[in-house]
Residue, then its C-alpha position, 0 to 999 in steps of 0.5 A: m614249835s607249836n602243839g596240835p595237828v593240823g588237819e582237814s578239821g582243825g587243831r595244830e601239830r608240830r609236825w614235819p610233813l604239814r604243808t601251809g594252806l597255800v602249799v596245799a591249794l597248789v597241789a591239789l590245783v596241781g594235782t586236779g589238773l594232772s588229766l590236762s597235761r599227761p593223757g589218761v592220767r587220773s587224779m584223785s584226792s584222798t579227801a573225795p568219795a571212794t575213787s576206784v578203778t573198776t573192771t570187767s574182767p570175769v574171776p576164773t573159778t581155780s582155787t590156786t594158791v599164791l604165795a607170798p615170795g620175799l620182794e627185792p631190793g631190800s625188803v623186809a617179809g613176813p611167813l610165807v603164807s597160802y592166803p585166801a583174799l589172794r586166791h580170791c582175787g581170781f589168780h590162775e596158771t597160765n603156765s607156757p609150756a616149754a615145749t608142744p610135742a607132736s602128740g599135742s600134749t604139754t611140757l612144762v619146764p620144771g621149776l618153772v615160775r608160774t604166771l597167773a593171769l588177773g581175775h578181781c583184786r580190791i585194793l584198798e589204800i590207807g595213809d598220811s599224807i605221803g600215802s595219799e602221795l603213793g595213792w594219788g601215783l597207784g591210780r594214775e600208773i595202774f587206773k587201766v589195768p582189768g581186775i584192780e579196783l582201787i580205793e584211796r582212804d587217806k587222810s593227812s596229818t595222821g598216824l599212828a600215834a595220836s590216835w585222840y586226833y584220828n584214831w586208825p585202827a577204828h578207822l579201817r576197822g569200817l572200811l574193812h566191812k564196807y569195802r571187803p578189801n583182797l589186799v590192803i597198802v599201809c602207809l603212814g608214818a610221817n607225822d608219829q615222831q611225837a608223844i603218844s598218850r596213854r591214861g594221861t601219861a605221855m610217852n617221848f619218842a624213841t623211848a622204850a615205852w613209846r615202842s612198845a606202844y608203837r608197835a601194839n598199834i601197829d600189830q592192830i592194823l595188822s591183826l585188824a587186815h589178817h582178821h577181816g581176810a587181806y593182805l597186807l602190803w606195809v610201804g616203809l617211809p622213804v629217805m628225808r633231807p631234814s636228817q634228824y626228822n630222817r634218823g627217826v623215819t628209820l628207827l619206825n620202818s624199822l618197827y614196821a619191817e620187825q612188827v611185819s616180819h611175826s605177821p602172817g599175810a602180810i609184808f613190808v616194802s623198803t624203800s629208804q634206798l629207791l630216792a637215797t644215792s648209793s651212799g644212802e643220802f638223800r636224793h632231790t632229783a635224778h634221770v628218769g628216762t632220759r632228763v634229769e627229774i626233780l623228786r622231791a618237793p622243798d620240804g624234802i618230804h614230799f614229792t612232786v608228780i614224777g616223784e610219786d610216779v617213781f613211788a607207785t611205780y616200785v610199789v606195783k612192781a612190790i604188789a606185782a611180785t606179792l600176786h605173781v601177776e604183771l601189772p602193766l603200768s601206764a606210765p611207769m616211771g623208774i630211777n637210771g643209776 
């Protein structure tokens, strides 16, 4: 295979997830035409200027503390912390009374989970081509939600291993300064099964030295978000069809989960079972609604439009659980059975 990454700025790299130019063009064409086939659907490009979905909802003045819970199924949460970025999203308690006596007083059920109303929340989503597909799905699913501003800043063929090609910590630092998000969503790693170079020395993928260096790269992302006061939701990679490549994905997900578990203000959302069979095998199709739909692209790595929406629906539910709010979806897509 060729060596060197392929991206918008040129060059070549051996990398499982890369599409050919024709496929990229077709995907871009399909994405551009989505609004023609599905009413209310908005197409979002990872290389276009920042796409945001803004609202005019007032920001409550309450200082209610929002805690980030563990997520089900199959997620690994960081420490439960009170995080200012989530308060700044404008959440406030709207706990419904269990009973309203004649006197007009309000009685709440002990232990009742609070319902929090959404004010204004700016979400920055970053990643590679898989992250881009997640971002497109997120944009279609939540673009009508009052209070949400979604900014996509993905770049295909990037990751945390080849910082010489695209340095995500450096770019994230600038994005955090520019957009000041309340929540950062990270989905990358599809291009990271390659050597990491340090001071002229190459560390081969999955070796002890490589793992140590890659953990440090993950920590840089986590530290930047924490330093800028943003909560972070790290979305794990889904199951992949190429068996050797999928074993590498499993390793990467374990590293993300491990590092996130030690980071305040961050949570890891596992997607390893979302698009897999009950035995954990790759799932190309599934019942979505009343139909059998194709979820993944022919390469066994990327997504179809329906697959993107299934992926995004799952992540939106994770966001809602993290923020303790209900987020209505424009066209929720879930796998039945």
